[in-house]
C-alpha positions in Angstrom: 26.8 115.9 59.2 29.6 115.1 56.8 33.0 113.6 57.3 36.1 115.7 57.4 37.7 113.8 54.5 37.1 114.8 50.9 37.9 111.3 49.7 34.9 109.8 47.9 35.4 106.4 49.4 35.2 107.8 52.9 32.1 109.9 52.0 30.5 106.8 50.6 31.4 104.8 53.7 29.8 107.6 55.9 26.6 107.3 53.9 26.4 103.6 54.2 27.1 103.5 58.0 25.1 106.7 58.9 22.7 106.4 61.8 19.0 106.7 61.3 18.7 110.3 62.6 21.2 111.5 59.9 19.7 109.3 57.2 16.4 111.1 57.8 18.0 114.5 57.2 19.6 113.3 54.0 16.1 112.5 52.6 15.0 116.1 52.2 13.9 118.0 49.1 13.7 121.6 48.0 10.5 123.5 48.5 8.6 125.3 45.7 9.2 129.0 45.3 5.8 129.9 46.9 6.4 127.6 49.9 9.9 129.1 50.3 8.4 132.6 50.7 5.8 131.3 53.2 8.0 129.2 55.4 11.3 131.0 54.9 13.3 127.9 54.4 14.8 126.2 51.3 14.2 122.5 52.0 12.2 120.1 54.2 12.4 116.4 55.1 10.2 114.2 53.0 7.4 112.1 54.5 4.7 109.7 53.2 1.8 111.6 51.8 3.7 114.7 50.6 3.0 115.9 47.1 6.2 116.2 45.0 7.2 117.1 41.5 9.9 115.1 39.7 12.5 117.6 38.3 15.1 115.2 36.7 15.1 111.9 34.9 12.8 110.0 32.6 9.7 111.0 34.7 10.6 114.8 34.9 7.5 117.0 35.2 5.2 114.4 36.7 3.7 114.9 40.1 2.4 112.5 42.7 2.2 111.6 46.4 5.0 109.8 48.2 4.0 106.3 49.0 7.2 105.0 50.6 10.4 106.5 52.0 13.3 104.1 52.1 15.9 105.1 54.6 18.2 102.2 53.8 18.6 103.0 50.1 18.1 106.8 50.3 15.2 106.5 47.8 11.6 107.7 47.6 8.7 105.9 45.9 5.9 108.0 44.3 2.3 106.8 43.5 1.7 106.4 39.8 5.4 106.4 38.8 5.9 102.7 37.8 8.0 100.7 35.5 7.0 97.6 33.5 8.9 94.5 34.1 9.5 91.8 31.5 8.1 89.2 33.8 5.6 89.9 36.5 3.7 93.0 37.8 4.7 96.7 37.5 7.1 98.0 40.0 7.4 101.5 41.5 10.5 103.5 40.4 12.9 104.5 43.2 13.8 108.3 43.0 16.5 110.1 44.9 15.1 113.1 46.9 17.6 115.5 45.3 15.6 115.1 42.0 12.3 116.2 43.7 10.5 119.5 44.4 8.2 119.5 47.4 4.9 121.1 46.2 2.4 120.3 49.0 3.7 119.1 52.4 1.5 117.5 55.0 1.3 119.8 58.0 -1.2 118.0 60.2 1.6 116.6 62.3 2.3 118.9 65.3 6.1 118.4 65.2 6.3 119.2 61.5 4.2 122.3 61.9 6.5 123.4 64.7 9.5 122.9 62.4 7.9 125.0 59.7 6.9 127.8 62.2 10.4 127.9 63.7 11.9 130.4 61.2 8.8 132.6 60.6 9.5 135.9 62.3 5.8 136.8 62.8 5.3 133.9 65.3 8.4 134.9 67.3 7.2 138.5 67.6 3.9 137.5 69.0 5.5 135.3 71.7 7.8 138.2 72.8 4.8 140.5 73.2 3.1 138.0 75.5 6.1 137.8 77.9 5.8 139.7 81.2 8.6 142.1 82.2 10.9 140.7 84.8 10.5 142.1 88.3 13.5 143.0 90.5 14.0 140.8 93.5 14.1 142.6 96.9 17.5 142.7 98.5 17.9 140.3 101.4 20.2 141.5 104.2 22.7 139.1 105.5 23.5 138.5 109.2 26.6 140.6 109.0 24.6 143.6 107.7 22.0 143.1 110.5 24.7 143.2 113.2 26.8 146.1 112.0 24.2 148.1 110.1 26.7 148.7 107.2 27.8 146.5 104.5 31.5 146.0 104.1 32.9 145.7 100.6 34.7 142.5 99.8 38.2 142.6 98.3 36.9 141.8 94.9 34.3 144.6 95.0 37.1 147.0 96.0 39.3 145.9 93.1 36.4 146.4 90.7 35.7 149.8 92.1 39.3 150.9 91.9 39.4 149.6 88.3 36.5 151.8 87.3 38.1 154.8 88.9 41.3 154.0 87.0 39.5 153.9 83.7 37.9 157.3 84.3 41.2 158.8 85.5 43.2 156.9 82.9 42.2 159.2 80.1 43.2 162.3 82.1 46.5 160.8 83.3 47.5 159.8 79.8 47.0 163.3 78.5 48.9 164.8 81.4 51.8 162.4 81.0 51.8 163.1 77.2 52.0 166.9 78.0 55.0 166.4 80.3 57.0 164.6 77.6 
């Protein structure tokens, strides 16, 4: 997600030229302590309609719903957080998502609910209990076995079998060779 370079100019260039899927990930905020315990994750991507609390800046401590998420400028606009202009109407104040705390996320969306359930262990345990045990497949005899009645071992099977014998005998042979010396 980040560039290899530590140089600020290259980091900035990466942010300016980042594709939309990465820009979406950059627009995430920390969850409140209660939500962290419930969902077992630290942060979540911001969406319109989420309720957030401003933690830094002139508007620190205020809460509101997100009215707009700007992927181009990496900013979030919150209802009720406005600034007076010298000429013209009031304008919403752009806020960086790192200065926000997510209080009440919208979970009606199936994809978002799936993301939130992903790390919760209770859901995973239930799915494992529902799975059926795997059945062993019956062995199918080949034409060679049908003709001769016996199965001949391939060279690789013989090598594996001799290796197993060597491992079991290896401990004995080492002790015998050590006794001779």
